[in-house]
C-alpha positions in Angstrom: 79.9 136.5 117.0 78.0 133.8 118.7 78.7 130.0 118.8 78.2 128.3 115.4 78.2 125.0 113.7 79.4 124.3 110.1 78.9 121.6 107.5 81.0 121.2 104.4 81.0 119.1 101.2 83.9 119.0 98.9 85.1 117.6 95.6 88.8 117.7 94.7 90.9 116.6 91.8 93.9 114.8 93.4 97.3 114.6 91.8 100.3 112.9 93.4 103.8 112.0 92.2 106.9 110.4 93.6 110.2 111.0 91.9 113.9 110.1 92.2 116.5 112.6 93.2 117.3 113.0 89.5 113.7 113.8 88.6 112.5 110.5 87.2 108.9 109.9 88.1 108.4 106.6 89.9 104.6 106.7 90.1 101.7 109.0 89.7 98.1 109.0 91.0 95.3 111.1 89.5 91.6 111.1 90.3 88.8 112.6 92.3 88.2 112.8 96.1 84.8 113.5 97.7 84.8 114.9 101.2 82.7 115.9 104.2 83.6 118.1 107.2 81.9 119.4 110.3 82.9 122.1 112.7 82.0 124.0 115.8 83.2 127.5 116.8 82.9 129.8 119.7 84.2 133.2 120.8 86.2 134.1 123.9 88.0 137.3 125.1 91.2 136.0 123.4 89.5 135.5 120.0 87.6 132.8 118.1 88.2 129.1 118.4 87.1 126.6 115.8 87.4 122.8 115.9 86.8 120.9 112.6 86.9 117.3 111.6 87.1 116.2 107.9 87.2 113.1 105.8 87.9 112.6 102.1 88.0 109.4 100.0 88.4 108.3 96.4 90.0 105.8 94.1 92.6 107.6 91.9 94.3 105.8 89.0 97.8 104.7 89.7 100.6 104.5 87.1 104.1 103.3 88.1 106.2 100.2 88.4 105.7 96.9 90.2 107.9 95.4 92.9 109.9 93.7 90.1 110.3 97.0 88.1 107.7 96.2 85.4 105.2 98.9 84.3 102.1 98.9 86.5 98.6 100.4 86.1 96.0 100.0 88.8 94.0 102.0 91.3 94.6 103.4 94.8 92.1 103.5 97.6 92.8 106.8 99.2 91.4 108.1 102.5 92.3 111.4 104.1 91.3 112.2 107.7 91.8 115.6 109.4 91.3 117.2 112.8 92.1 120.9 113.2 91.9 123.5 116.0 92.0 127.1 114.8 92.5 130.3 116.7 91.7 133.7 115.2 92.7 136.7 117.3 90.1 139.4 117.9 92.1 142.2 116.2 91.7 142.8 112.5 93.1 145.3 110.0 90.3 147.4 108.4 90.3 149.7 105.3 86.8 151.1 105.0 84.6 148.0 104.8 87.4 145.6 103.9 88.8 143.5 106.7 92.0 141.4 106.9 92.5 138.9 109.7 94.9 136.2 110.6 94.8 132.8 112.3 96.9 130.0 113.6 96.0 126.4 113.5 97.3 123.0 114.8 96.0 120.1 112.7 96.6 116.3 112.5 96.2 114.6 109.1 96.3 110.9 108.2 96.6 109.8 104.6 95.8 106.1 104.0 97.0 104.9 100.6 96.2 101.3 99.5 97.6 100.4 96.1 95.5 97.6 94.7 97.1 94.3 93.6 97.3 93.2 90.0 98.4 90.0 88.2 101.9 91.3 88.3 102.1 92.9 91.8 100.9 92.5 95.4 99.0 95.1 97.3 100.9 97.9 99.0 99.6 99.9 101.9 101.0 103.2 103.2 99.8 105.6 105.9 101.2 109.1 106.4 100.6 110.8 109.8 101.4 114.5 109.9 100.9 117.1 112.6 100.8 120.5 111.1 101.4 124.0 112.4 99.6 126.4 110.1 99.3 130.2 109.8 97.2 132.2 107.4 95.3 135.3 106.5 91.7 135.9 105.4 90.4 138.8 103.4 86.7 139.7 103.6 85.2 142.1 101.0 81.5 142.9 101.4 79.6 143.7 98.2 76.2 144.4 99.8 74.3 143.4 103.0 73.9 139.8 101.8 76.9 139.0 99.6 80.7 139.1 100.1 83.9 137.9 98.6 86.5 136.1 100.7 90.1 134.9 100.1 92.4 132.7 102.2 96.1 132.0 102.1 98.0 129.7 104.4 101.4 128.1 105.0 101.9 124.8 106.9 104.9 123.4 108.6 105.0 119.7 109.8 105.8 119.5 113.5 106.0 115.7 113.1 105.4 113.2 110.4 105.8 109.4 110.0 105.2 107.0 107.1 104.2 103.4 107.8 104.4 100.7 105.1 102.8 97.3 104.8 104.3 95.5 101.8 102.1 92.4 101.9 104.8 90.1 103.2 107.6 91.2 100.9 109.0 92.9 104.0 107.8 93.1 107.6 105.8 96.3 108.2 108.2 99.2 108.8 108.3 103.0 109.3 110.1 105.9 107.6 110.5 109.6 108.6 110.2 111.9 105.6 112.1 115.2 105.7 109.9 118.1 106.6 108.8 120.6 103.8 106.6 123.7 103.8 103.1 123.1 102.3 100.5 125.7 101.4 96.9 126.4 100.6 95.0 129.2 98.7 91.4 129.8 98.1 88.7 132.3 97.1 85.0 132.1 97.9 81.6 133.8 97.5 79.5 134.1 100.6 75.7 134.6 100.9 74.2 135.6 104.2 70.8 133.9 103.6 69.4 134.8 107.0 70.9 136.5 110.1 71.7 133.0 111.4 72.8 131.1 108.2 75.6 131.7 105.7 76.3 129.7 102.5 79.8 129.8 101.0 81.2 128.4 97.8 85.0 128.1 97.7 87.5 127.3 95.0 90.6 126.0 96.7 94.1 124.6 95.9 96.1 122.6 98.5 99.8 121.7 97.9 101.4 119.2 100.1 105.2 118.5 100.1 106.8 115.5 101.8 110.6 115.2 101.6 112.8 112.2 101.1 113.6 109.9 104.0 116.9 108.4 105.0 117.5 104.8 103.9 116.9 102.1 106.6 117.2 98.3 106.7 114.1 96.3 106.4 113.4 92.7 107.4 111.4 89.7 106.3 110.3 87.3 109.1 112.7 89.1 111.3 115.8 88.7 109.1 117.4 91.5 107.3 116.2 91.5 103.6 117.3 94.8 102.2 116.9 98.6 102.6 114.0 101.0 101.9 113.6 104.8 101.7 110.8 107.2 100.8 111.6 109.2 97.7 109.4 112.2 98.7 106.2 113.3 97.0 104.3 116.3 95.7 100.5 116.1 96.2 97.8 118.6 95.3 94.1 119.0 95.5 92.1 121.4 93.4 88.4 121.8 93.6 85.3 123.2 95.2 83.9 123.3 98.8 80.3 124.1 99.6 80.1 125.3 103.2 77.0 126.1 105.4 77.5 127.9 108.8 74.7 128.5 111.3 74.9 130.7 114.4 72.8 130.1 117.5 
């Protein structure tokens, strides 16, 4: 295959929850994220390399408790940025016209989460930086010369991750290190080869992110010890559609 560029639009339903070790839900966020991504790809003798940058944003509803423990309902300004480098080896398994190929990927992701203030609570800002090592398989099933069905399944392991917290002066800004957990993604799509140089794809995908608990650490206010903090861990998911255009040149 020749060099290519891709453009992608997405809309995902976002669902996130944080819980205590006993299973009590501390907070939950639900809402929609709209996204955009661009990519470039090229072939070499070692396989195909693809670089993609993506951005999603939305304002999910937030239900939880305030800093004083009172019930709290507000919104979260959520931003997700990604940069990924994928390598797909040149070899593939083939059974008649069906092909099965694998890939490996290194990606960096940043989730910015700004919980909006209310009359009972101050703003809270968190940012999670994660560097992922991902591996996956893709299935390609042609239906005719123009149409095909594709499927993708991937596992992701965090090589490094760090959570930063700005509690609006309640504490000085601080960082936590969540325990690493396996995350995964699955998807299925329909592809239409509109011209020899243009392909249009519509994917239904589901992403599942897992972030473990952190250890407790002391936090300060104006440089003086003011208590302790820990991250309870979270489960986050995105379900939705991605419209992708890829053009070869």
